[in-house]
N, C-alpha and C positions, 0 to 999 in steps of 0.2 A: 739781658736776660732777667738779672732780679728785679729790674724794675717793672719790666712788663709783668714779670708773674706778680708782683705787687697792686699794680695797675689793677689789673683783668681780676683778681681777687677782690680788690677794697672796692670796684665798681659794680660786681656781680652782687655782694653783701649790702650795700649803701640801696642796688635798685630794690633787691626784695625786701630789704626794712622801710625803703618809703612805700611800697607798696601794700606790705603790711600797715605801717600808721592809717596810711588813706582809706584802707577797708573797717578796720577798727575805729578812727575817729568818724569816720561817716557813719557807722552804727550808732555810735556813742550822742551824736548832733550838739551836746551842750560843750561851753569851755573846758568846764574840768575833766568833762567826760576824756575829750580831746586831749588835754595834758596826761591822764592817766593811761592814753592809748599810746601816746608819746612814751611815757614813763614804762608802757611795759615793754614796749619792743627793745628801745635805746636803753634802758635802764636808768635807774632814779641820777646817773649823776647824769643826766644830760637834762634836769630839770632844772630851775632857776637854783642855783647853791651857791654860797658863801664864795667869796674872791680864791680863799685860801684851797675850797675843794675843787676849782676847776684847776689852780696848778696842779694839785696832786693828781688831777683824772689826764692832766698832759701829760706829767711825768709818766705817770702809766704807760701811757699811751707809749712812749719812747721806750720804755722798758719789757713789754709786751712785744716789741716787734718777732716776729719770726727767727731772724737772722741771729739775734744775742739773747733770745730770751732767757734759756738755762744757763748760760752764762751770766746774767745779772738778777736772778732770782734772791739773791742775797740781798738786793737793794729793794725788792720789792718788800720786803718783809717788815723792814724797820719803818719803811713809810704808809703801810697800811696799819700798823700797829697805832701809829699814832694819829692817823684820820681815824680809824674807829674809835681812837679814845676821846679827841676833838669832838667828832660826831655826838657822842653821846653826851659829855658834859655839855654842849651846846644847845641840847634837845633836840636836832636835827630829826627831818620826818624819818620815820619808820622804815619808810622804803630806802633810805640812804643809806641808813645804818646797817639792813640787808644786806644792799650791793658791796659793801666793804667788807662786812663780813664774809661773804662769799668769795670775794676777790683775796681777802688775808687766808682762808682756807686754801684757797687753788695755789697759795704761793707757799705755805707751810708745806704742803704735800709735795713740791716740787723741789725744794729746794732748803730743806732742813739737814745738815750733816750730822749734828750729836740730838740726844734727846729725839729721836724720831719716832718712839711710839708714844711718847707724849704728845709731839708734835699732832699726830695721826688724832688722836684722842680728842684735843685743840679743835682740830677741822672738821670733826664728827660736831663736834658744840655748835661750834661756829654755822655749819650747815642748818643741823637743827633750829637752830632759832631763827637763820632767814628763811627758813620753810614754815615757819609761825606767821610770819609777815606775809609771804608770798606763795598764796594760795590759789588751787585751780580756778576757783571763781573770781579772785581779784584781779589777780596779775599772772593768768596761766602762762605767757611767754617765760617771767622770770621765775614763777615756778617751775618751769620745764627744764628751763638752763641750770637752776641750782638744784634740780633733781640729778641730772647727769652730772655734776660734780658729786653729787652725796654719793652715787653710785661708785666713782671712780676712789673717792675715798675708801668706801666700805670694801671694796676689793681688795686693796693694800694694807688694812687695818690690822695692826700686830695685837692687840689687846683683845679678848672677847672670844666666843667661840667661833672659829674659822668657815664653818658651814652656814650658821647662823649670819655671820658677816656677808657670805656671797647671798646668800637669800633677801638679804634688805639689798643689795647691789643689785639685784635681779629687781624687784620691787620698783627702786628709785629710776630706774630705765624704766619701767614699762609704763610708770607716770607720767615720764616726760616723752614717752612715744605717742599717748594719748590725746598730748598737747599738739605735737606734732607731727601731724598727719602728711602725709606725702603731696597731696594735690595744694595744699595752702603753704605748706612749709616745706618746700623739698630739701633744701642745705639744710637746716634743722633736723627734720628725718634722718637723713645721710648719716649725720654727728649723731643721732639718738640711737639708730640700727649698730654704727660703730662701736658706739659705748656698749650695745647689748651683746654685742659679736664680742669683745673683750669678757663679757663676766660669761659668757658661755665658753669662750676659750678655756677659760683659768678657772674653770666651774669643780670643787671639789663634791659638794653632794653627788650623789647618785653617779650614770655612767658618764664617764670621758667620751668614747666616740659618739655618743648622739649629741653631745654637747658641744663635739668638734664640728659637725654637721650642721648644726644650728648655728655657731660663730660662719662658718662659710657663706652659710644661707644669709646671715644677715650684712656682712660685708659687701658682697653680693649687690643684696638689693641698695645699700649707701652706693656702691661705683654707677649704679643704672640712673640714679640721679646728677652725679659729679662728673660734667664735663670737663676735661683736662682743661679745654681752652677756657673756660669760663670759670671754674674753681681750681685753679693748678695745685694748690697747697692742698686743700683737703683731697683731692685726688690722691697725689703721692704717698700724704698720711694714711690713709684707707687702702691704697695699694700695700704699701711696708705692713699693715695691720692683717691682710688677705695674704701675702707670702708667709709668716709665720702659722699663720692657721693650716695654710697646704703641708706646711714641713711638719708640723704637728700632727696632723691627720691621721689616724689610724684604717679608714676603710681605705679601700683601691687599692693599687700599687704603689709601695712608696718613695719607687725610683722614678714614675711620673709624676706624682705628687710635688715630689723637690723641684722638676722643671718645671712646673708649674707656677712654685714658689720663688725658682730664681725669674721668669720670667716678670710677675710682677715688682719684683726690686728693679728689673732694669727699667720697667716701665715710670718706676717711681725717678730712678737715676737722670733721667732724659728731664726732672723739671727742678729735683736738687742737688745742682752741681757743686763740688768742692768750692769753685770760686765765689760764687755768690750765696751758697747756703751750705757753708763748711760745717756745722754741727747736726742739720740735717741727714746731710751726705753722710757722715760718720756713722749716723746710726744704721743707714742702710748699707754703709761697708762693715760695719758689726754683725747685722742680723745675714750681708751676704755669704762672711766668712762662716758661720755657723752651719749653713747650708750647706757649703762647699764642703766641709769636713762631713757630712751625710752621704753627700752625694754618691751615686751608683753607676751614674753615666760616664764614662770616659777612663783614664787611669785613674786608680786610687792614690799613686804617690805624687800625681801632678795635684789633684784636687787638694791634697792634703796641705801642697804648697802654696797654692793659690787660697786658700784659705787662711792660713798664716798671713800670707801678704795683705791680704784683705782688713785682717783684724791687727794687724801693725799698723798701716793706713789708717783706722779711726782710733788707734792710742796716741796717734800724733795730735788728734785735735782733743780727745777726752783725757785730759791731762790730770795728774793727782789734784793738781792746783784749782784748777777752775772746775773738775767736773768727777769728784769723789766717788759718786755712785757707780757711774760709766765706766771709767779707770778701772774700781774695782770686780766688774763684769768683766772687761776687757782682759785683767790679769787670770780670772777663771777661763774664759773662751781659748787664749793661747796655751795655756796650761795644758788643754786638753788636746790641743793641736802638737804639741811636742810631745805628747803620749804616743799619740798614733803616726808621728815622723817616719818617714823610714829612711829619709835623708840624713847625711850627717852618722854621729858617734851614740849609738842607743844609749848607752850609759849617760852621757851626756846629756842628749834630748831629754831622759827621764829626770835628771837632777833640775833642769831648767825647770821643769815643770812645777816638782814638787818646792823651787821656791817663788816661783809667781803665786802657786797655790798659799804658800807660808804669809805672803805678802798681802794678799787677798784676804785672808783670815783678820788679820789688822783692819781692815776696812769693813767688812762686810761680817761686823760681830752680832751677836746671838741676839743682844737686847734689840739693837737697833734694826737689822733685817734677819729674823728669823729664819724666815724660809731660805734666802741667799745663805745665813751660815752653814745651813744645814748642805744645800748644795755642795758648797766648798769645802765642807768638812768630806762629805761622801766622794768629791773628788780626789780629794788628798788622799784618802784611804785607797781610791785605786790606783795612784800612784805609786801608793808605798807597797801595794801589791805586784806591781810591776817593776820597780826599782832592783837594780842589779847590783849596785853599791850597797857597801852594809852586811850584815849576817840576814839569812834568811828571817829566823827567828824574830831578830828586830822591826824589820820591816813589817811582818805580820802583824806584830802585836801595836804598831804604830795604823797600821790598816785599823783593827779592830777597834783602837780608839778613835780615830774620827769616824767610825761607822757608829758606834755608840753615840758620837755626840749628835750627829745628823738624828737618830732616832728620839733624840731628847728632843726634839723640836715634832719631827715627823711621827705622831701618835698614830694609835687606830683610829681614834675619833676625829683628828685632826685632817690626817691625811693618809688614808687607807691605804693607798695605791702607792705611794713615795714608801710608808711603812714597811710592806711586802716585799717591795724591790730592795730596798736596804737589808733587811734582816737576812733574805736570801744570800745578800753579797757576805752579812755577815756569819752565815751559819755555815757560808765556805771556809772562810777564814779559820775559824774554831776546827773545822773537818781537818785542814791543812794543818793544824798543830797538832793535830791529835786530841781534841778537847770534846769528845765524842758526845758527855753528857749537854754541855753548852750548847755545842751544833744541835741536838737532837731537841733542846726546849726552843734556839732560836728557830729552828723549821717550824716548830709547833705553832708558833707564832703567828711566823708569816702566810702557814698555810690557814690559821684562823683569820688572818685579813682577808686573805684568796677569796674564802667562804662568802664572804659580805661583798666583794666585789661581783662576784659571778651572782650573787642573787638581784644586785643592781643593773646587770646586763642586758639587752634587750636582743633573744635570740642566739640563732648559732653565730653570727657574723660577732655580736656583742660579747659572747662567751669567748670566741677566738682571740677576741683583741687583749681579753684578760690576759689568758693561757699563753699569749704567744711568749709573756715576758715571764715566766716563772721559772726559767732556768730549773727546767725538771724537777722540780722542788719535792714531789711525792716521792721520785725513785730516789733520789738524795737523802730524803729524810728517810727510807728504805732500809737504803745500805745502811745509815749512821745506826738505826734499831739493829740491825744483823752485828755489825761490830758490838753493839753492847750486849749481844746474845738473845734479842727476842725476834726468832727466825718466824714464829708466826705473825708478830706485829707487822713486821717487815713486809710480808707479802700482804698484810691486809691493808697496809700503806700507801704500798705498790696499786694494788688494786682500785683503791680510792682515788687516785691518780689519773687511772687510765679510761678512756672514752667516758667523762663525764655527763654529755649531752647524750652518748646514746643510754647511759642508764637512766637517764632522767625520764626519757624517752619510755625506756622499756617499762621504769615505775610507774608512769601517767598509764602504760596501756593494759598494767598489771593491777590496777586499783579497780575496784568492784563498787559500785555505786549501791547495788543492792545491798552493800553491807549495812548502810547508813537505815536507820528504821526508820527516823524523823522524815514524812512527805516532802516537808516545806525545805529541810537542809537538804534532802535528795535533790528536790528541783534545782534548788538554788546551784546546786554542786554541777549537775547535768548541764544547765544553763550555761552556766562560767565556763567548764570545760569546751563547749562547743564553740562558745566565742574565743577562747585562747586559741583553739583548734584551726578554726578561720584564720585568727590573725596570725598564726605560726606559719599557716601555707602562705598568706600573701606577703608576708616577709620575706619568703624564700625565693618568690618569685622574680622571673627577671622582670628588672626597670623596662619601661617604654623607651623607643629609643625616640631620640630629640636632642634638645637644647640638654646640656650637663647639667644647668643649673635647674632646669623643671627637673631633671632626673633628681638632683639630690633632694627639692622640696618634696617629691612623691616618697621619698625614701624615709625623708623626715615623719612625713605623713604617718605613713606602715609604722616607724617606731614608735610614734606616740598611740597609734590604735593597738600597737602590741601592749604597750604600758601599762594600758585602760585593762586590757582584757585581761592581764597578769596581775592586775592590783583585784579584780572581780576573783579571778581564780583563787586567789592568795587567801582573800577575805572568805571564802565560801569553806576552803580548805579549814581556816582557823576556826570558824563557828562550829565545824562538826567537832575538829579535835574539843574545843571549849565545852561542849555537850558529853563529850566522850561516844560520841554514838557511831564509830566506836573510837576509843579516844589514839589508838595509834594509826589513823587512818593516812595512807600516802606516806607513811614513815616507817623503813624499815632498815634499820642498823645493821652494817653487814658484820658477820662474826666468822671466827674460825671454823665453825661448826657448818656454817652454810658453804664455804669453799672445798672443804674436804666430801661435804654430800655432792657437789659439781662433780667433782673428782670421780667418786663412787659410781656416777650414774654412766660412765663410760667403760665401766664393767672393771674386772684385777688387772694388776700390772700398767699401771695406766697413770701418766704423770701429766698437771698442768704446771707449766715452767714460765716463771717472770725472768726474763733475762735484761739485763740494766748495765748502762756502763756508766762511771762515775769519774769525775776526777784523781778519786783516790784510788781505784783500781772495780772492778765487775763482779755482782752479784748474779746466780743463779737460784731464785726460790721456790721451788718443786712442791706443788701440792701433790700428795701421792694416795693413790688408791690403795686398798688391802691388798696384799697376796697370799692369797689362801694356803698353798703349798707350801710355803714357811712360815704361815700364821704371823706374817708382818703387818702389825695393825696400819691403817691411814695415820699421815701425819705430814707435817710439812718440816721440808730440810732444806738448809742454804749452803749453797757451795762456793768459795772463793772463786773469784777468776781474775787474778792480779793481772793480766796484761790486757785486760778488756775496759780500758779507758777512756774517758770523752776524746782527748789528746789522740788516741787511735784511731777512732770512728772520724773524726773530724778533718784525717788525716787522708782519709777514705773518701770521705764526701767530697771534700775539694782540695787542690794545690794549687798554690799560687807563686808568683818571685816575691820579690822585696817590694814590689809596686802596686801588688794586688792584681798583676793578670795572671789570668787562668794559664796555667799547665797542665791541667789535668782533673782527674775527681770523677766518680759514681754521680754525682746529681746531675750535672751538665749533660752526661753522656745518656742519663736514664730519662733525663726530661726532653732530650733531642733536641736542647737548646745552645749548643755549643757553638756552632757559627754566628748564633745571634750574639753571644757574650762577646765573641772576638770582635765580631763589628763594633759592638760598643766601647770596648776598652781600648782598641790597639790604633796604633798611629796608621798602619801600614794601609793601604789604598786596595792592595789583593792578598788572598788568603797564601799566593805563593811566595810574597812578601812577610808576611805574617810568621809564616815557616821558617824563614832563614832566621827572624831575631829572637826563636824559642834556644833556651840553651840545648847544646849537645854533650855537656858534661858532668852529669849523668842523662842523657836525653829524657826529659819529661815525658808520660804516657801520651800528653796532647801532641806529640813533634812524632813519637814512633805513628799513632795515628795517622797524621798529617802527611808521611813520606807514604802510608798503605793505600790512603785513599787516593792521593795524588799519581798513584801507579795506574791506576786506570785513565785511559785515553779522554773519556768525556769529563771526568774530574778534573784533571791535568788540564786541560783546556779552558774550563771555567774559572779556574785557579787563577791565571792568569790576567782575568778581566778584572776592571775594578768593580770594587761592590755595587757602588751605583747603577752600574749599568745592568746588573743582573737581571732576567725578567723573572717573575715569582714564580715559576716552572724551572727555571735555571737555579734560583734562591733554593728552591725545596729540593730538588735534586741533589745540590750538594750540601745542601744542611744534614739531610738524612745519610749522606754517604758518610760523611763525618762525624755524627753522633756514633753509627754503627762502630764505625772502625774503633771508636774510642771506646764505646760500652763493652767491645770483645776483650779490649785488652785490660781495662778496670773489673772486669769480671773476674780474671784471671787473677787480679792483685786481689782483688776482694775476698775473694772467696779463698784463698789462702790465708790470710792474716786472719780474719774469721774463724777459718776452720781451727787454726793454731790457738788463737786466744780463746777461742769458745766454744765451738761444737765440738772438736775433739775432746776436752776434759769434760764437758757437758755429759756426751753420749757413754763415755768411760764409766762417769760417776753414777748415771742413772741405770748403767747395767747393771751394778755393783747391788743397785736396790729393787733388781729383778725387773725393771722398767722393760715393757715392748713396743709400748706406742704414745706420743706425747701428744699435747695443744702446746703449742709456744706462744706466749706472750711477749712480743719484742719490744720493749720500750722506746720510747726517742727516738731517734734517728736510726737504731737498730731495727725497726720495720721496714724500713725500704729494702732492704738487702734478701736475697733470697737463703734465707740463712739453711734451711734444710736441704738445699743444694750442694752446700761445702763436703769436700770429699774427706772422708778420713784414711786413716793409715793403711787400711787394707782395698782401698781405693773404689770403697763403696763410698755413697752420698749418706747424709742422715738419712733422709727420709727412705731410701733402701735398707736401712739397717734398723729403721724403728720407724714406722710410717706417720707422717706428721703434719699437723695442720697447725693452722695461726688464727688467731683469733684477737681484738680488741683488748677485749677483757674477759674475767671468768663469767661475769654476771650476764654476759651475752648467751652463755652457754646453756645456762640454767635452762629446764624444760617449763615452758610455757603453757598457759590455757589452753585447752584443747581446741584445735582450730578446725573449721568447716571438712568434711572430706572431699578428697581430691584425686585425681589421677590422670594418667597419662602424661605424653613426652610432646610438648611444643617444641618446633623447631623454626627459627626464623635464621635466613641466611641473604647475605648480600643483598640489602636493601638499596641501595644506591648504584648497583649493576655493574660497579666496579672490583670488585673482590672474587676473584673465577676462583681462587683456592676456600674461600669461604661458602660458597654456593655448592663447593663439592662437598666440603665439611659437611653442610647442613644435610645433604642429600644421603650423604655415608651414615649419619646419625639416624635418619630417618628410617632407613633401609634397615639400618642393625635392631633399630627397638621394633620393626617388625617382625623379624626373624626371634625375637626372644618372646614375643608375645605382649610386647608394650604400647597400646591404644596409642598413635601418634597422627600429629596433625601438623603440618609444615607451610611455611611461607616463605617465597622469597622474591625478589625484585620489588615491583610496584605493590603486590599484596602484602609485603612485611613492614605494615603500618605500625605506628602509634597504639592509635586504638587498639588493635589485634594483639600486640605485645603486654597491653595493659590487662585485657582482658586474660589473656595466658597465665601472666601472672597471679593472679586472683585464682585460678581454677584447676591448673596443672599441678601435678607432682613433682617433674621434674621441666624445666625452662633452659634451653640453650640459644644463644643469640650470636651469631658469627657476622660483625659489621663495625662500622668505623666507630673507635670513641675517638675524645679529644678531654685535654684537661686544658683548664684555662687556670694558670698560675697567680692570675691577679686578681681573678673573681671567682674562686674555687667552687662555688655553689653551681656556677653554669658550666659546669664539666657534665659531659652529655655522649649519650649512646646516638647514633646519627641514623634515620630510619628511612623509610620509603617517603616520598612526596615532600623531599627536604624538612622533613617533621624530626623532631628530638625529645631525648627523654632525658631531663635534669638533675644535675646530683639535689639541687635545692628540691625539685617536687619529690623524691625519691625519700627525701627526709622529713616530709610532712607526714602528718597521722591517716591522710587520705588513702594510700597506699598499705594493703592489708597483706602480710606476704605468708602469714600464718599456716602452715602445716607444708610450704615449699619443702619438698626434701633437699632439691639442687637447683640452684641457678647458675647457669654456665655462661661467663661473659666472657667470649674468647676474641675481645675486640681490644685495641692498642690501650694501654695504662688504665685499666678497671680497678684496678687494686694497685695502682702508683702512688708515691709519696707526695703529700704535699708540704713541698720544700722550705715554704713562706709561710704556714701556717703555726697551729699550735701543734707541735710536735705528738703529743701523746692524746690527739681527739680523734686520730684515723679518719680525714677526711677524703673517701675514695666512693667510686661507686660501689664497689662490692661490700664495704661496710657499711655504706646508708640500705643497703638490699638485706643484710644481716638484722640493721635495727627495724627495719620493717617486717619483717618475722623469717627470713629465709632462716631455715637449719644449717645451710651450709652455701656457699658461694666460691666458685672456681675463676677468680681473675688472672690478668696481667699486669707485671710490673712495670713492662715498657713498651714500645713499640715493636710489636711482633712480628716475626717473619711467615708471611702467608703460607707456603708451600708448609712450612718444618709442624707450623699451627694445625694444619690438615692431617697430618700423619700423626701428631700428639693428641689430638683429640679424638680420631678416628680411632686409635690403639685402647685410648682408656675407656671411650664405650665399649669397646670391645670385651674388654676386662670387669668392667663395673658393672653392666646393663646384667648379664646374666646371673651377677654375684652381690647384684645390691642389698639383697634382704639379709644377708649375712656380713658382708664386708663393708667398712665405711669408705667415701670417696677420696682419701686419703693414699688408702692401699692400690688402689688402680690408679691414681696418679704417679706414685711413687714408680708402679710398674710400666706405667707409659715412659716416663722419662727415663728409666734405667733403659728402656728398651731405644728408643730415640739416639742416647746419647752414645750406644753400643752396637747398634744395627750398620753394618757394611754395606757396601755396595754391592756385592754380590747377592748380600739377601735380600736387599730391596729390589735386584732384578727382577727376582721372582716373587716378590711381594703382593699378596692377596687381602684387601679389605675385608673377605668374607660378605661380598656383593657381586662381584662379578664374576661367573664361574671361570675356570681354567678355559682358555681356549678361544672366547669368546670377546666382544670388544670391540672397539674400533680398528679399521685397516692401518696397518703400520706407517703409512701413508699419511695419514689424516693423523697419526701419533706425531709423527716428524713434524707435520705442520704445524701442531699446537704448542710443541715444544719451541719452535722459533718463532710463532706470534707471542707467544711468552717471554720471549728471551730468556729462556734456560740456559744455553750455551754461551751464551756471550757477556750476560747480562753483570753490571758492575754491582758491587757491595749496595744492598738498599735497594735498587729499583724496581723489585717485582712487585711491590704493593703498589696496587691500585689500576695495573693493565687490564686492558678491556676484553681480554680473549671471554667464552663462556667455555667451562669443563661441567661435563657431567661427572657421576659419581665413577660410571666407568672408565670417561676419559683419565680422569686425572690418575685412577690407578695406574692406566697404562703409562701416562706418561711419566711416574714416576719411575716406573721399570725403564723404559726409554732412556730417561737421563742417566740412572743408575747405569748403565751398559756401555755408557762412553767413559764412565771416567776408571780409576783404580779400583777392580773390585774388593781388594782389603780394606780401603781407605773407608772412615767412618766420616762420613761428610758433616754429621749434625752433631759432632763430638763437644762441639764448642759450645762452654753456658749460654750462650747469646740464642739459642735454638731450642733449647731443653728446661733451662732453667727459670725462665721468664712467668711462669704459671704457679700460681701459690693458691691453698686451698684456705678459705676463712670459714670458721665453725666447725661442724664434724660429722 
């Protein structure tokens, strides 16, 4: 294998080089020109040189063999130093000296163990001097080769300004690419693309997400030119680069990205085998270990063990004696694996990690490897935070020391994101030590860095990439300020961190160009704003189907256009402010007075409440309107909620066993992806086998849900089938049944815990402040739960006690500019023709609106088109949409409402400024998951269809948190309309929703057997035999959990009412069939 690879590589390079010489020499024509061409392609050492230099070149050829190149770098450096000095003393040709200088620079950056910073500075000087000789005009090939080396030197340079170094690296790489075009120099072009890929992948200035996408594009283009049969080494090396780029990628599904990365490494392993290429193989094993540690597919415990095994394999080659740098990296990686390890004694694993990290600090010193030193110190800090041995205080202080050491390298200017992330970790340590002043100051600096990162981000996806890693920074900073006694500042800080992209959009919408008196500045602004709006719309649009690489190139092009438009917009705003026309244009700092004024708009005895959990306890920060009858003035007050910790919330979101296997949790149930998670993690072949593997003492909620779901004949039959044999329909049925069963149990558990930890003490406290209604702003993961549905001590829910809605932030509630006049109700129902209860719901709302004198337009089935809905959203006062909805967890902007003719309305479209819902009083989205959490996104950005509609201007949106039951939704929405439509001029929708939910959860079968929707007069409607047939068609008498959705029977409004009565008469009259929160708690109101 080794000989074959080497032979093919040499033959490929030799053929390519010979062809270039022939081409250039033919153009030169003269002997001198031919010599120049030869030297340019093969290097100056290929010319007539002294005998000693020929011997040096032969020695170099041996030392540069890929099989032992890194191991023998220490021999290259003195050999080349001697050659450079002798060539200078003998006055050899400048090209010869330039070639030797370049080779010495290459050796220095590969092999120096001590004085690394000085070695890199020497390499910079050597490359600069070589580039004075090798110019694009006289020696283009050698110029390009030297430029590629200069790029690599600048990327790892220690001294100087890091962003400036990276900018130089990019310029050198582009210089080389201008010489090495793909047609005439395919191999060198691929090399240049790989070099540029490295620059983009580790780029410090600007946005990392966009740079990572550019890196992927570079490596992909390189591989298009590198056939493994012709250039195996280059192919394997580039696959390795590509793997690390997939691993670090911030766009797309992290799970899928990691699988792509591992596939790339496996391709490279086919070439770099341990027998023939041990060093290269070890490098691949090293990277594979890192990726298995992060892997989401399969068992978490098994992946960690695979990672540790792979890393130890690499360390057998990367010994301290021969590969000091790689050995130090291996110590760091294996330490992280011991921290994550679930096998063995936990305390022993942590101590092993600390020992390895301490040894790594002796290699990765601050002077020689500043960035690596910072990484190691941050890792050591993390290990001390996890330490079991020793005292907690001593371990935390050691952790603080490690973070501070890392921050001595990762400054705001040099590495903004690393500085942000490490500061957040340090702030948590200060907070746990009770050092609230230090915690507050550290959080302040971290959020300052975050503002810079957000300013450089590209669109919504770019902002989310920044905010996903912010560890609830604003919330925790707010809690810190509360502990310091600053209640108003706590609320303001939490507000600033909530739904930041929504706030930016609202600020842009509120800006009025007519305030700019200078016509030229006003024109510049309006043009720039239009360009930014179009670029934003393009960026949010779905990528065209086709080749993934082409899709990424399209996305990159959109990002470039957005950045160009954003620069033009920022320049226009800066010009207006500089001219003070007006000076505060598009700048509205948040104040305590603004929050109080917003609360006052909802009348007396109202509160806007921020609810947040932190590792140290929870907080409710209430912005209270005045209370006239007690003369209580408006103000901001805070309530401590000591049991509302992030640990409490995390335990509700997901429970796993020691290997990371799912045991229960609200997130998997709410998203409906329980079965997918089981298949991904479990080694079981069937669901029945997986159920037997789950713990029984105590049984986790997943086991209880499985037992319940498998009690149904259809599910039990499917549970015995291997997963791989299930059809799409069978998989869907099993998945839906299991998710619903688990969700029922999780809702009971979660609402009980959240009631005790937060909602009961909050309502009691608000009552003492005479509050009778509230808008809740739940922070972080709390926004995913139906908090207003938690039951209080008297058996009533929160919303029944005080009508409650939710909001992304307070600024989304502030009054906006007057909108165009709207009127009437537009109703959309069952556009796909498979939601019979959705159609009945639409017909019921249409009739109810008519009875109350509200002008109504209705569209169902094929008439319920996208164009009609968009028109209704722009003109109607109230809009309801009863249809299918879906959430795409990997591409959240592709979440959508499904409409007639296979059309859809995407979340990304709703977030563009083209959709203006100003003046829309209420939008009802009675589709599945329209207000669901984006579990993988930025927690405080509230990415769902309901929030997007609020951003577009809707005053209130009624949306669903999970895949809702069709018949229960029909009953809930009909009852809601019965209560609100006659009273909408005097009561908020939250009042009617609370009443409808109370009715649905308490109504008995006896009451349902005579229920009327105020549509069909008593004694009329379909004959009893038709009702029985409809009930049978819908499967209402025997249907297992979850199979009602999507049945293809038709229901008129009168039919639906009679079917409700018919089925109720066959059950226990005193039973409450919809008492379970699954049926009534899934809808919540955003806005007011």
